[in-house]
TILOGU-952646 format. One record per atom (N, C-alpha, C, CB): residue in one letter; z, x, y. Coordinates in steps of 0.1 Angstrom, whole numbers, plus 5000, padded with zeros to 4 digits. Glycine has a CB too. Layout:
TILOGU-952646
AZXY...
end
This chain:
TILOGU-952646
M354713586326M355013716328M355813776315M355813726342R356113686306R357013716297R356413836287R357213576290M355213846284M354713956276M355014086280M353513956275R355214116294R355214246298R356414316294R355014256313K357514246292K358714316287K358714376274K359914236288H357614326266H357514386253H356514486253H357114286243F356014546262F355014646260F355414776255F354514666272A356614806258A357214946253A356914946238A358814966256T357214836231T357414836216T355814856211T358214686210G354814826219G353414846215G352814936221G352714726216A353515046227A352815156233A352015266224A353915226241A352615266213A351915356203A350615296198A352715376190L350515166196L349515106192L348315086203L349914986186A348915066215A347915066225A347315196228A348415016237A348115306227A347615446228A346515486216A348915536228A346815406204A345815436195A344515366196A346215416181A344715236204A343415176208A342715256218A343615046214A343315316228A342615396237A341815516230A343515426247M342615576222M342015696215M340915656205M343115766208A340915556198A339915496191A338515476198A340415386186L338715456211L337415446219L337115536228L337315326226T337815656228T337615776237T336315826234T338715876236A336015846221A334715916217A333515826222A334615936200C333715706226C332515626230C332915596246C332315466220G333815646253G333915626266G335115556270G332915566270G335415426263G336215326266G335915246279G337415386267G336315116279G336015026290G334415006289G336415086304G333914926300G332714896298G331514996307G332714746302G330414976309G329615066317G328915166309G330415136327T328615286316T327915386310T328615506304T326915426319T328315536293T329315636285T328315726276T330415546276A329015826270A328315906260A328715856247A328616066262S327715826237S328115776226S327215856216S328015626225G327415826203G326715876193G325215866192G327115836182T324715766200T323415736201T322715776213T323215606198G323415836221G322915886235G323715826245G321415846238T323015826257T323915766270T323515626270T323615856286G324515526271G324115386271G325215296275G323615336258T325015176275T326115076279T326915046267T325514946285E328315016269E329114986258E329914846262E330015116256L330114776252L331114656254L332214676244L330514496250N333414686250N334714706241N335414586241N335714836246V335914536228V336614426226V337714416219V336014346221A338814356221A340014366214A340014236204A341214376224A339914246190A339914146181A341314116177A339114166170A341613996172A343013946169A343213956154A343213786174Y342113996146Y342313986132Y341714126125Y341513856126T342214136113T341714246105T341314206092T342614346104S340314276085S339814246072S339014366066S338914136073D339014366053D338214466046D336914426039D339014516037D336614286042D335414236035D334514186046D335714126025F333314256047F332314216058F331114156052F331914346067G331214126040G329914056034G329513916040G330314026019P328413896036P327813766041P328613646037P326513746035L329413646028L330213536022L331713546027L330113536007T332013636037T333313666040T333913526047T333513806049T335113506046T335913406054T336813456064T336613326046G336913596065G337813656073G337313646089G338113806068A338313606097A338113596111A337213716119A339513586118L337713826115L337113946122L335813976118L338014076120P335413966104P334113996101P333013886103P334214036087M333613766102M332713656105M332313666120M333513526103G333213696128G332913716142G332013836145G334113736149T332213946139T331214056140T329914026133T331814176134N329813966123N328513936117N327613856125N328813866104W328113766134W327313686142W326313776148W328113606152Q326713886152Q325713976160Q324814046150Q326514086169V325114056138V324314146129V323614076118V325214256123L324113976113L323413896102L322913766108L324313866090E321713716101E321213576106E321113486095E319713596113G321113366099G320813256089G319313216094G321913116089L319013106087L317613046090L317712986105L317212926079Y318912946108Y319212896121Y320412946126Y319312746121R320512956140R321513016148R322412906152R320913106160L323612906150L324812816155L325412886169L326112816143D325212816179D325812856192D327112796193D325012806204R328212876192R329512826191R330112776205R330412936184T329412806214T329912756228T329712586228T328812836241D328612536222D328512406222D328012346210D327712366233Y328012426199Y327712396186Y326112336184Y328712296181S325312376192S323912346190S323212446182S323212336204V322212416176V321612496166V320112516170V321912426152S319612646169S318312666172S317712776161S318212716186P316412796160P315812886151P316313026152P314412876153A316513086141A316913246140A315813296131A318513276132L316113316117L315113356108L313913246107L315813386093A314113126109A313313046106A312313046119A313912906103A311113016118A310013006128A310112876136A308713036120G310812786130G310912656138G311612556129G309512606143D311712436133D312512326126D312012306111D312312176134P312812246102P312312226087P311212116089P313512176077V310212146082V309012056081V309311936069V307612146077M309311816072M309711726062M308411696053M310311586070V308511716040V307511686030V307811536025V307611806019S309211516022S309611386018S311111366023S309411356002D311611256020D313111236025D314011346018D313711086020T313611406007T314411506000T313611635998T314911445986E312611656005E311911796004E311611846018E310511775995Y312011976021Y311612036033Y311112176031Y312812036044E310112216041E309612356039E310012426053E307912356035I310412546051I310912636063I310112756063I312512676062S309512796073S308712906075S309613016082S307512876082L309313146077L310213256083L309413296096L310613386072R310113356106R309413416118R308613526116R310413456127D307413546122D306513646118D307313796121D305013626126G307113876111G307414016112G309014036111G306914086126A309713946107A311213966105A311614056097A311713866101K312414166101K312814276092K314314296091K312114406097F314914346081F316214386081F316314516090F316614406065S317514556091S317714676099S317514806092S319114686104D317314796079D316814926072D315114926072D317414926057G314614836078G313214826080G312314746069G312714976082T312914696060T312314616050T312114476055T313114616036D310914406051D310714276054D311714176048D309414236051V312014076056V312713956052V311713876045V313413886064T312013836033T311113746026T311913606023T310713806013A311113506018A311613396013A312613416001A310613306010E312313515993E313213535981E314513595986E312513645970D314613665997D315913696003D316813576006D315713766015V316113466012V316913346016V317313286003V316113236027V316413265993V316813195982V317813285975V315613155974A317813395974A319113495967A320213455975A318813665969A320213455988A321413435995A322013295992A321213446009F321113195990F321613075987F322313075973F320512975988G321713135963G322213155951G323613215951G321413225943K323713315959K325113365959K326113285965K325113495966A325613215976A326613115982A327013005973A326113055995T326212965965T326512855956T326912875942T325412775956A327213005940A327613065927A328913005923A327613215928E329412995912E330612945906E331613035913E330712955890G332612975918G333913035925G333613045939G334313195919S332413035944S332213055959S332612945967S330713075963I333512975978I333912865986I332812805994I335012915995F331812885996F330712836005F329912715998F329812946008G329912705984G329312605976G329412475981G329912605964Q330712445986Q331112315990Q330312256001Q332412315993F329612356010F328912326023F327412286018F328912456033F326912316006F325612286001F325612195989F324912425997T326412105988T326412035976T325211925975T327811965975F324711895988F323611805989F322311865986F323411756003I322211995984I321012065980I320912085965I320812205988D319812025960D319512045947D319012185941D318711945943S318212235950S317612355948S316912415959S316812355939M316712555957M315912625969M315012715962M316712705980E313712735967E312712825961E311812875972E311912775950A311112985968A310313045976A308812995972A310413195975K308312915983K306912875980K305912985981K306412755989D306113075990D305413205990D306313295997D303913195997T305813416001T306513516007T307313486020T305713626010T306813386027T307313346041T307613206042T306413376051T307713126031T308112986032T309012956021T306912896032V310212886026V311312846017V311212686014V312712886023T311212636003T311112486000T312612465997T310012435987V313112366002V314412306000V314312155994V315312316013H315012145983H314912015976H316411965977H314512025958L316411845982L317711765984L318011675972L317711675997K319411655970K319711555961K319511415966K321111575957H319811415980H319611285987H319311326001H320911175985P318911236010P318711256023P320111306030P318211136030F319911396040F321011466046F320711476059F321311596040A321611446070A321311436083A321611566091A322011316088S322211666084S322511786092S322011906085S324111806093L320711916080L320312026071L320312156081L318711996064K319812166093K319712286101K321212336104K318812256113E322212236106E323412286109E324012356096E324412176115R323812306084R324412356073R323612496070R324312256061L322412506072L321612616068L322012746078L320012586070A322512696090A323012806099A324112886093A323512746112I324812826083I326112896078I325613006068I327112786071L324412986063L324013076051L323313216058L322812986041M324113316057M323813436062M322813516052M325113526065V321813566057V320913646047V320913786047V319513606050T321113856036T321014006034T319914026024T322414066029P319414156022P318514176011P318914155997P318014306012A317914075991A318314025977A318614135968A317113945970S318114255970S318214375960S319514445965S316914475961A320314415977A321414495979A322614465970A321714465993D323314575970D324514565960D325614485968D325214715955A326214395960A327114305967A328314385973A327814175957A328814485966A329914575971A329714655984A330214675961A328314695984A327914775994A327814666007A326514855990M327314556004M327314446016M328714416021M326514306011K329614416013K331014396019K331514506027K332114366008S331014626024S331714746033S330914766043S331914876025N329514726043N328514766055N327214676052N328214946055P327314556057P326214466055P325014496063P326614316057I323814476057I322414486064I322014356068I321314546055G321714336079G321114216084G319814226092G322214146092S319414106097S318114096105S318414076119S317313996100G319614076124G320014016136G319814136147G321513966136P320314106159P319914206171P320714326170P320214136185Y321814336163Y322614466162Y322714506148Y324014436168K323114616145K323314666131K324614766131K322014756126Y325314756121Y326514836119Y326314976118Y327214796109T327115066126T327215196123T328515256119T326715266133E329515156120E331015196114E331515056113E332015306124V332215046100V332814916097V334214966090V331814816086G335214916096G336614946090G337714846096G337015096092E338914866091E340114776095E340514836108E341214776085Q340314946112Q340715006125Q339615006136Q341015146122K338214976132K337314996143K336114936137K337215146148V335214876144V333914816139V332914856151V334014646136V331814916148V330914956158V329414896154V331015116159A328614846164A327414806161A326514866173A327314656160V325214886170V324214926179V323014846178V323915066178P322014846187P320814756185P320114796173P319914776197N319714686166N318714686154N317314716160N318614536147E316714836158E315514856164E314314776157E315215016163Y314614706147Y313514616139Y313614476143Y313514636123Y314514456150Y314714306155Y313614256163Y316114276164N313014136161N311914076168N312213936172N310614086160G313513886171G313713756174G313913726189G314813716167N314413616191N314513566205N315913586213N314113406206A316813676206A318013696213A318413836210A319213606209P317513926218P317814086215P319114136221P316614176223A319514246215A320614326220A320514346234A320714446213T321814336241T321914366256T322814466260T322414246264V323414546250V324214676253V323814756241V325714656254D324114886244D323714996234D324715016224D323415126240T326014956226T327114966216T328114866219T327815096217I328414796207I329514696207I330714776198I329014536200N332014786204N333114836199N334114726196N333714926207W334414686184W335514576181W336714666177W335014456169L337814646184L339114696181L340014606175L339814736194P340314606162P341014496156P342614526159P340714496140L343214456167L344614456171L345214326169L344914486186K346014306157K346514186152K347514156162K347014196138D348614226166D349714216173D349414176188D350514336172D350014076193D349714056207D349914156217D350413946211T351014236216T351314336225T350314446228T352514396221P349914506216P348814616219P347614546223P348514716207R347214416218R345914376224R346014346239R345414246216L347114306245L347314286258L347214426266L348714206260S347914516261S348014656266S346714716269S348614746257A345714686258A344414736258A343614676270A343714716245A344014546274A343314476285A343914536298A343614326284Y345214546298Y345814596312Y345314756315Y347514586311D345214826305D344814956307D343314986308D345315036298G342614886306G341114896309G340314956296G340814996322T341114956285T340514996271T339314896267T341815006260V339614796269V338714676265V338114606276V339414586256D337114516274D336514446285D336714276280D334814486287V336914256267V337114106263V338314116254V335814036256V339014016252V340214016245V340313876238V341514036254E340313886224E340413766217E341913706216E339913776204S342113576216S343313506212S344513566223S343713536196V344313536235V345413566245V346513486243V345013546261P347713526242P348913436241P349113366253P350213516239A349413236251A349613146262A350613196271A349912996258S351613266268S352613316276S352113416285S353813366268A351013486283A350513596291A349213556300A350213726281Q348913436299Q347713376306Q347913416320Q347513216304E349113366326E349213396342E349213536344E350613326348D349813616337D350013746340D348613836340D351013796331L347913796329L346513856328L345513816339L345913816315T345613686343T344913646354T345213716367T345113526356S346513746368S346913806381S346313956382S348513806383K345814006372K345414136371K343714146373K345914196357G343314016376G341914016378G340913966366G341514146380W341713936354W340913896343W340613746344W341613926331K339613696338K339513546336K339813506321K337813486340V340813406322V341213356310V340813216308V342613376307D339913176298D339413066293D340312986284D338313086288A340712856285A341212776274A340312676270A342412716279K339812696258K339012586251K339712506240K337812646245P339512376243P340212286232P339512316219P340012126236G340212346208G339612386196G339912296184G340112526193Y339512336172Y339812276160Y340812356153Y338512266153G341212486158G342312566151G343512486152G342512716157N344312486139N345512416139N346512476131N345312286135A347712426133A348812456122A348912346113A350312486127F348612356100F348712246091F349812256083F347512236083M350412136078M351312136068M350912096055M352412066073M351112196044M350512166033M351512126022M349712276029F351512036012F352412006003F352112035989F352711886004N353012055980N352712095966N352811955960N353812205959T351711885959T351711755955T352011745939T350311685959Q352011845932Q352311855918Q353811875915Q351511985912K354611865925K356011895925K356711785932K356312015931A357711715924A358611605931A359511655940A359411525923P359611585951P359311465955P358011445964P360411415962F357211565964F356111575972F354811505967F355811715974D354911465952D354011385948D353811245954D354211375934K354811205961K354811065968K354211085982K356311005970P353311015985P352711016000P353810986009P351510896001E354610886006E355710846016E356410956019E356610726011V356711046011V357611156014V356911256023V358111236000R355511276018R354811356027R354611316041R353511376021R354511176043R354311126056R355611136065R353910976054A356711126056A358111136064A358111266071A359411126054F357711386064F357711506070F356911516083F357211586061L355611466083L354811456095L355511376106L353511396091R356111266103R356611166113R358011236119R356911006106A358611326111A359911386115A359811496127A360611456102I358511536129I358311646136I357811616150I357511736129N358511656160N358111626175N357011726180N359511636185R355811676176R354711786180R354511816195R353411756175Q354811716204Q354611736217Q355711836223Q354611616223A356911816217A357911926221A357612066215A359411886216L356912076204L356412196200L355512266209L355712176187I354512176214I353512216223I354112276236I352612116225D355112196241D355712226254D356512356253D356512106260T357012386242T357912496241T357312626235T359112456234A357112616222A356712716214A355212756218A356712676198L354412676221L353012696224L352512696239L352212586217D353512696248D353512686262D352412596265D353412826270G352312486261G351412366264G349912386261G351412326280Q349612486253Q348312516251Q347812466237Q348212656252A348012326235A347612266223A347712116226A348512306212V347212036216V347511886217V347911836203V346111806222P348611726202P349111686190P347911626182P350311596192A348011656169A347011606159A347411456157A347111686145T346611366161T346811226157T345811176146T346711146170S345011276142S344011236130S343511376124S342711136136F342811376114F342411496108F341411576116F341711476094L340611496125L339811566135L340511546148L338411516135P340211636157P340711646171P339911536178P340411786177E340611496190E339911386197E338611406204E340711336206A338511546206A337311616210A336111606202A337411746213N336311566189N335111546180N334511416183N335411546165P333211406182P332511276185P332911166174P330811296186F333211206162F333611126151F335011106149F333111186139Y335811116160Y337311106158Y337610956157Y338311176171K338510926149K339210796148K340610806146K338510706137K341310726154K342910726150K343110646138K343910646162P343810706127P343910646116P344710526115P344210736107S344510436106S345410306104S346910356101S344810216091T346910456093T348410516089T349010586102T348310626076D350110546107D350710596119D351610726114D351510466127L351010826119L351910966117L352411036128L351011076110S352610946138S353210986151S354811016149S352910866164Y355211096159Y356711126158Y357510996159Y357011226170D358510986150D359410886148D360510906138D358610776144K361510956144K362711016136K363310906126K363911066146D363410776132D363910676124D362910626114D364310556133A361710616117A360610586107A360610686096A359310586113A360710816099A360710926090A361810916079A360811066098A362910876085A364110876075A364010746066A365610866083K363410646072K363310526063K362210546052K362910396071L361210636055L360210666045L361010746032L359110766051L361910836036L362510906027L363410806018L363211016033S364110726025S365010626018S364310536011S365910546026D363110486014D362310386007D361810455993D361110336016A361610595996A361010665984A362210705974A360110795988G363210675978G364510715970G365010855970G364210685956V364810905981V364911075983V366211085992V363411145991S367111165988S368211205997S368711335992S369311105997G369511396002G370011516000G368911635996G371111505989L367811626001L366811705998L366711846003L365811656002T366611945996T366512096000T365312155998T367512175993I364612206008I363312266006I363212416012I362112156013N362312486007N362012606012N360712596019N361912706002L360712626032L359512616040L358812766040L359912566055T357712766037T356912896037T355912886048T356112916023T355912986055T354813006065T354213136065T355312966078T353013146072T352313286076T353113356086T350813266081D352913476088D353713546098D352913556110D354113686092H352013466114H351213466126H352513436137H349913356126P352513506149P353613486157P353513346162P353513586168W352513286165W352513146172W353113036160W350913096178I352813076147I353412986136I354913016135I352713016122V355313136135V356613156133V357413086145V356913316131A357013106157A357513056170A358012886168A356313076183M357012836159M357412666159M358412646148M356012556155V358812746140V359712716129V361112666134V359912836120P361812736144P363112676146P363112516150P363812756157Q362212476157Q362412316161Q361812256150Q361612256174I360812296141I360512206129I361612206120I359312246122K362212336118K363512326110K364512216115K364212466110A364712216128A365912136134A365411986131A366212176152D364111956134D363611816132D363911776119D362211806134L363511856109L363611796095L365011796091L362811876086E365911886095E367311866092E368011756100E367911986094A367311696109A367911576117A367611456108A367111566133I366711456098I366511346090I367211356075I365011316088G368011486076G368811496063G368111586052G369011346056I367011676057I366411756049I367111916050I365011736052T367511976042T367912116043T366812206042T368912156034V366812296051V365412386052V365812526052V364412356065T365312616043T365312746044T364012796048T365712806032H363712926052H362512956056H362013096052H362612936070E360913136048E360313246046E358813276051E360513276033A358713386056A357313406062A356613526057A357413416079S355313526054S354713646047S353313656053S354513616031A352713776052A351213766056A350413666049A350613906054S349513626056S348513516051S347913566037S347213496061N347413686036N346713716023N347813716011N345913856025A348813776014A350013786005A350513636001A351213876013M350813546010M351113416008M350313345999M351113346021Y348813356001Y348013275992Y347813335978Y346613245998A347813475979A347713545965A348813535956A347513685966N350113515963N351313525954N352013395952N352313635960I351613305961I352413175962I351713055959I353113165975T350413045964T349612915962T348412925951T349112875976D347913065951D346713075943D347113125929D345613185950V348213065923V348713105909V348712995900V350213165910D348813005888D348912895879D350212815881D348912945864N350312685883N351512625884N352312655898N352212655873P351812655908P352512685921P353912625921P351612635934T354912685926T356212635927T356712625941T357012715919Y355912645951Y356312625964Y356612475968Y355312695973D357412445980D357512315983D356512275994D358912295988V356712346007V355812296017V355612426024V356412186027I354212436031I353712536036I353212506050I352712596027I353312576061I352612566073I351812696076I353612526084A350712696079A349712796081A348612766091A349112826069P348012866096P346912826106P345612816097P346812936118G344712736104G343212726098G342312686109G343212616086D341012716106D340012676116D338512686110D340212776129P338112596103P336812606098P335812576106P336712536087S336012546119S334912546129S334112636131S335412526140V334412766128V333612876128V332312856121V334312976122F332212746110F331112706103F330412586110F331512656089G331112526122G330512426128G331512316130G329212376120N331012206139N332012096141N331611966132N332012056158D330611976123D330211886115D331611826107D329211956106P331911706108P333111656102P333211686086P333211496104G332011686081G332011716066G332411856063G330511696060I332111956073I332612096071I334212086074I331812196081I334612036084I336112036086I336911976075I336411956099M336611866071M337311796060M337211856047M336911656059S335811906044S335711966030S336312106028S334211976027W336412166039W337012306038W338412306031W337312366053W339212206035W340612186029W340612086017W341612156039N339511986016N339711886007N338511865999N340111766013G337711955997G336611965988G337112005974G335612075993D336012015965D336312055952D336212215951D335311985943N337412265957N337612405958N339112435955N337112455971I339412555958I340812605955I341912545961I340912735959W341512485973W342712405981W343112295972W342212355996S342212215967S342512095961S342812115946S341511995963K342412225940K342612255926K343912325924K341512345921K344312415934K345612485930K346412465942K345412655927R346012495956R346912525967R347812385969R346112585980D347112265970D348012145972D347812075959D347612055986G346812095950G346812025938G346411875937G348112045932W345811835949W345311685949W344511655938W344511645961Q343511735935Q342511695923Q343411675910Q341411805920V344511745909V345411725896V346311595898V346311865892S346911605910S348011495913S347411355915S348911525926D346311325919D345911215923D344311215923D346411185937P343611225912P342211245912P341511135916P341711285899D342010995916D341410885919D341110885935D342210765915S342110925942S342010915957S341111065962S343710905965F341411155955F340511275957F339011235957F340711375946N338711185945N337311145942N336911035952N337211105927Q337710955956Q337410855966Q336910915980Q338710755969L337611035983L337311105995L336011165995L338211205998Q335611215983Q334311285981Q333011195982Q334411355967G333311075975G332310975977G332110935992G332810855970I333210916000I333010876013I332310996022I334410836018I332611116019I332011226026I330511236022I332811366022E330211226010E328811226006E328011106013E328911205990E328610996012E327810886019E327710906034E328510756017A328810966041A328710976055A327611086060A330111016060G327311186050G326411286053G324911226052G326611416045Q324811106047Q323411056044Q322910946056Q323410976030V324010936067V323610816076V323910886089V324510656073E323510826100E323710876113E324110766123E322410946118G324510806136G325010706145G326410636142G323910596147D326210506144D327410416143D327910416128D327010276147A326910426119A327210416104A328010536099A325810396096A327510656105A328210786103A329610776107A327610906110K329810736121K331110726126K332010646119K331010696138A331610526114A332410436106A332710496092A331710306105K331910576086K332310636073K333110746076K331010666065W332810836086W334010946089W335310886092W333711036102G335310766099G336610696100G337310656088G336510586109E336510616079E337210596065E337810706060E336210546055A337110826062A337810946055A339010976061A336911056054Q339010976076Q340210996084Q341410896080Q339910986100D341010776077D342110686072D342610726059D341610546071L341910766050L342310816037L343110946038L341110826026L342611036046L343511156047L344711136053L342911266054A344911046063A346211016068A347110946059A346210946080E346510846052E347310786042E347910876031E346410676036K347210976026K347611066015K348411176021K346311116006T348111226032T348911326039T349111446029T350211276044V348111486021V348211606012V348311736020V346911606002L347411746030L347411856040L347011796053L346411976036F347811836064F347611746075F347711846087F348611616075P346811846098P347411926111P348511886118P346411946120L349311956123L350411936133L349811936146L351512046132V349212036150V348712046164V347312106163V349612136173F346512076174F345412146175F345412236188F344212056174R345112356184R345612476195R344412506204R346212616189N344612506217N343412566225N343312716222N343712556241V342012756223V341612886221V341612966235V340312896214L342513056236L342413146251L341713276247L343913186258T340813306256T339913416256T340113486269T338413376252G340213616269G340213686284G339013776284G341513786286S338413786295S337213856298S337313926313S336013756299N336914056315N337114106328N335814096335N337614246328P335814016345P334513966352P333914096360P334713826363E334814206362E334214326368E333414426358E335314406375K333514376345K332814456337K331914396328K333814526330V331814266326V330914186316V330214076324V331814116304D328914056318D328113956324D327713856311D326914026332G327613736313G327113636303G328013606291G325913686298F329313646293F330213616283F330513466283F331413696285E330813396273E331113256272E332113256261E329813156269P333313186264P334413166254P333913056244P335713116262I334513066233I334212966222I335512896217I333513036209A335412786211A336612706207A337212746192A336312546207C336812866187C337212906174C337513056173C336312866163T337913096162T338213236160T337013316161T338913266147G337013446166G335813516167G335313526182G334713456158L334513616185L333813636197L332313646196L334213766204Q331713546204Q330213536203Q329813636215Q329713376205L329013736210L328713846219L327113856222L329213976213V326413796215V325013806216V324613746230V324313726205G323913836240G323513796252G324413856262G323513666254V325613906258V326613966269V326114096272V328113976265S326314126286S325914256290S327014316297S324614256298V327014436301V328214506310V327614546321V328914636303K328414546333K328114606346K328014756348K328914546355
end
């Protein structure tokens, strides 16, 4: 019931939410819209962004793009299964390192133009261009080419077990489209197309050219980005929306009492602790491990997170089939943490703890600060918006920060361990600048890259053993490590929606959802 007392402070935002949807009727069901009379699905999103391009990493546009853009394969985030989307079927093996993929007959973009193999090849080229964070997902691909108008040939550097899963990440837009235009209003071949894209509201309607196996089921989807918890909940209580992303754990009981269904899905989303490994004393793994061992993660979960999380005992959550408890113990032990500092010759340490301003992250800071101070570390704290933190503090030449705590969840790209690990620990901005692992300890960084590459080539027990080696190394080095894995809470109004399934990552999967 705790959230209700804060609603007055969010009244203006809640009113704005209702006004934003007034033109389309608000709530579910039948309404008058710009495309005539039809059904509407209204959802409250928990994030904002101004980049909706096919290579966005923003939580809001990634989630909305799932309904508008397609890859060769579709990733169902309810169970991480993969099925054909633009592809007509599974990849056809020519050899261990060559595959051919045919496009589905008659596939068109929402502007009426045909989807061709050249469009897929162009999408791959953009995703793997210098500076693209998506490139790390496709390092096993040597090249991609159009065999003919509707056939793509994929050449691998070595055998790879999860080709379809990785190709599901690659969103395809017209090869000739302007990159800036695609960021503001992308054109796709999915069941819906955008009619309005912005930080205040996103609208999609059925793509009349779509001929795939997952057609549109409502006439309009309205996403209302409401970053703050209070207006997002207010929109649910007053019936402005039918689905709510990221329900605060403290409001779960209250929302349920109003007739809503709230689902808690164990997820990969975590609060991670990242160290500036190019700065003493954080260049020492023992010091970094001391920080992890000093923090009582179960107490954090019980208090700040209302029980809706699990402690991180490895880099992967226990729900992942490749989970291994690492040989390096990072569990809570105040005395062991103090000894690690002492053995490293560190005493009287004063640090500045930098965090994002996400409410659930900030809520953990008082206890984290107290736990660190209990082993003799003096802590000051500053919080800032995520974009500003990365732009001004980590993504600069010679970062000077000490320790950062922020949220992350690469499982929007899938639950493949290679994706989860490489997101933070691949050859990218995280390891080059943000934590500096490539610079501070290139030998162990390169060791991890080799393990990940080997793991991707094998299956079954051999793969599990290799992914276990990776988790051992990540725990030993503790360059960036999760504190907790947070449950994803999603609310839906069963009186208004049919077919909605919650997912364990950010975003809302709405293909197949209808309204009553």
